[in-house]
N, C-alpha and C positions, 0 to 999 in steps of 0.2 A: 739831486742834492737838496737837502733840507738845511736852511740857514737859521742861525740864531745869533744873538749878540749877548755879551755879558753886561750886567749892570755895573760892573767896575768902570765902564765907560761913561756912566751917567750917575755918579755917586749921589746918594740921598734922594733920587727922583721918586716921587710917589708912585705907587703901584699902578694906579689908573693911567698915569702919564706914560709909564713904561709900556703898558699894553697898547696904548694908542700909537706910540712911536713904532713898536714892532709891526703892528697891523698896517699902519699907514705907509711903511717903507718896504713891505713885502717880506718880512722875516717871520718864519713859521714858529720860532721858539725863542726863549730867553733863558739864559743862565743867571740865576739869582744869587748874588753875593750875600751870604748869610752871616751877617755881622751886626752887633748891637747898634752900630751907627747907621744901619740901613733899615728900611721899612720892614724887611722880612728877616727874621732870625728865630732861633729856637725858643725865645722867651714869649712868643706870641700865644695868646689864649686860643682856645678852640674856635671861638666866634671870630677872632681876627684871622685865623687861618682860613675859615670858611669864606670870609669876605675876599681874601686874596684869590681863592679858587673861583669865586663868582666873577671877579673882574677879568681874569684870564679867560674864563669861559665865554663871557659876553663878547670879548674881542676875538675869539677863535684862535688864540695864541697858546702854545704849549709851554709849560714850565719844564725845560729840558733837565735842569740840574739844580740842586742846592749846593752851592760852592762854599764849603766850610773851610776851616783853618786847622783842623786836626793834623797833627804831625805824627804819622804812624810810627816812625822810628826814633822819636825823641827820647832822650834819656829820662829816667824816672820810672815811677810805678805804672803798671798797666791800667789800674782801675780808673783813674781820672780820664785817661785817653779813651777808654772804652765807653765810659759814661757820656762823654761829649759826643762820641761817634754815634751812640745809640740815639741821642737827642736829635742829631741831624737826620738820621734814618727815619725817625718818627715824623719829623717835620716834612721830609720829602714825601713820605707816604700820605700825610694829611693834605699835601698840596697837589698830589697826583704827579709828582716829578719822577722821572725814570731813574735818576742818578744822584749820588752824593759824591762831591769831589773832596779828596784828601791829599795832603802833601806828604812827602817822605820825611823831611826835617831831621835827617840823621846827623847833621852838624859835622864835627870833626872826629866822629867815632871811627873805630875800625870798621871798614865796609861790611865785613862778615857779621859783626855784632849788630850793626844797623839793619842789615838784611833780616837777620833772625828775629829782631824785635818787631820790625814791621810785619813780617810774615805771621808771627805768632798772634799779634793783635788783630790783623785783618782776618785771620782764620777764626779767631774767637768772635768777631763781629758778624761773620758770614751767616750763621743760622738766623739771627734776628733780621738781617737784611732780607734773607729769603722769605721769612714769615711776612715781611712787610712789602714784598715785591719791589724792592729797591736794589740797585746795583751800586756798589762802592767802587769808585775809580781812583786809582793812584796816579797822580799826575807826574809827568816827566818834569822835574823841578829840583832845585837846590842840590841836596846830596846825591840824588839819583836823576841826574839831568839827562842822561842818554836813554834811548829806548831799551837798550840791552840791560841797563840797571833796573828799570821798572819791571821789565819782563822777567828778570831773574826772581824778583820778589813775588810777583803775581803768579808765576809758574810754580813756585814753591808752595803757595797756598793751594792752588789747584781746585778752586771752587768757582762755579759759574757766576756767583754774585759778586765776585771780586775781579775787577777788570782794570784797564789802563786808559788814561787820558793823555793823548799825544799833544803836548804844547810844542809846536814846531820851532819856536825860538830857542827853547832850551836844548833840544836835540841838535840844532844847528850850532849853538854855542859850544856844545860838547864835541863838535867835529864829526858828527855822525851824518852820513849821507841819507837823504830821504828814503831811498829804496831799502837801505839797511835798517833804518828805524821801523819802517812798515813791516819788514820781514819778521822782526822779533815781536812787534806789538800786535800784529794782525790777529793772532789767536785770542787775544784778550781785549781788543780795542773797543772802547765805548764810542768815542768820537774824537774829533780833532779840534784844537784851538788854533786859529790863525791870527796873525798880527803882522806888522812890518816895522822895521827900525832902520836907522841910518848905518849903524855899524855895531860891532861887538862892544865898542866903548861908549856908544851913544844909543841907549835903548828907549829913549823917549818915543812914544807911539807916533806913527805916521799913517797917512792914508794908505790903504792896501795898494801895493804895486809901486809905491814911492820909495821903497827901501831896498834892502839887500837880501831879504829872506827868500828862500826858494819855494815860493807858494805854489807855482805851477807843478814843480816836480813832486811836491807833497800830495797835491790833489790828484795827480795822475795815478797815484797808487790806490786810490779809494774806490769802493763800490759806488755806483751811481746813486744809490738811495742813502748814502751816509749823511750823518749830521756833521755840519761844519759850523763852529762858533767863533765869531770875531771877538777876541778879548782885547779891547782897547783900554790900555791901563791909565786912563785919565785920573783915577784916584791918586796915583803915585806921581803924576806929572801934571800939576794943575795948569801949567802954561801951554800944554798941548792944545791943539784945535778942538773945538767942541764936536763930540761924536755925532749928534743928530744931523749936522750938515754934511756929514761924510757917508751916511748910511746908504743912500741911493746908489752912489758911485761904487761903494764897496760891494753892494749886492750884485750889481751888473758885472763888476770885475770878477767876482768869485764864480758867477754863473758862466761867464765866458771861459775862464780857466777850466771849469769842470765840464764843459760841453764835450761830447764825443769827438774824438779826433778823426779827421777824414783820412 
């Protein structure tokens, strides 16, 4: 198992500090939140992108994903969505990241309409992603919370550069069992985001293992060489405990859960 954490857990932290944090606590990768309020975003110059690559290279840490905020199924014209997505793909390529994360964002639309919109846009973006060697991953989130919802869209696209990102909190909130989520997502799965929460009504982030999410059952479905990323949503819950102090215990917990069963 290869472990990463999301910079959502350390909002605004300078790149050099993120790299030191990952390397110092035994995480092989980082999921970079790509937003203008963060150090890494599509507005970076070529020189700034090169400096980010240099920092991660010095630390021996991989940039797993550029986590953007494109909403593939959102109402409106295709062109602005595709332009934003292309910018994220270019950023991921320049940083050497494997993936770009996108959300469904279908809102209250008819599900068939939202599916069709997301599939059309992702299919249009796929050739550019292929040219850049980047995979676009649609996250189980918001309007497409269950694995079956995301798999339906990604399967419709049918392109190897379009895959799925399994956020286990959202599939659990959708009432989907981990084995069922994995069964539909496996053909398309990029990696898994883990977290823990107290209940469906209280989603403030907790230390891994301190809440109700079925982390062990989810990890049991994965191949031994899978990437697992801890998405600790400190950005949205400023009163939550600081992530750096939880990283060692979180790594040990995930490795223990992911160890081969006797």
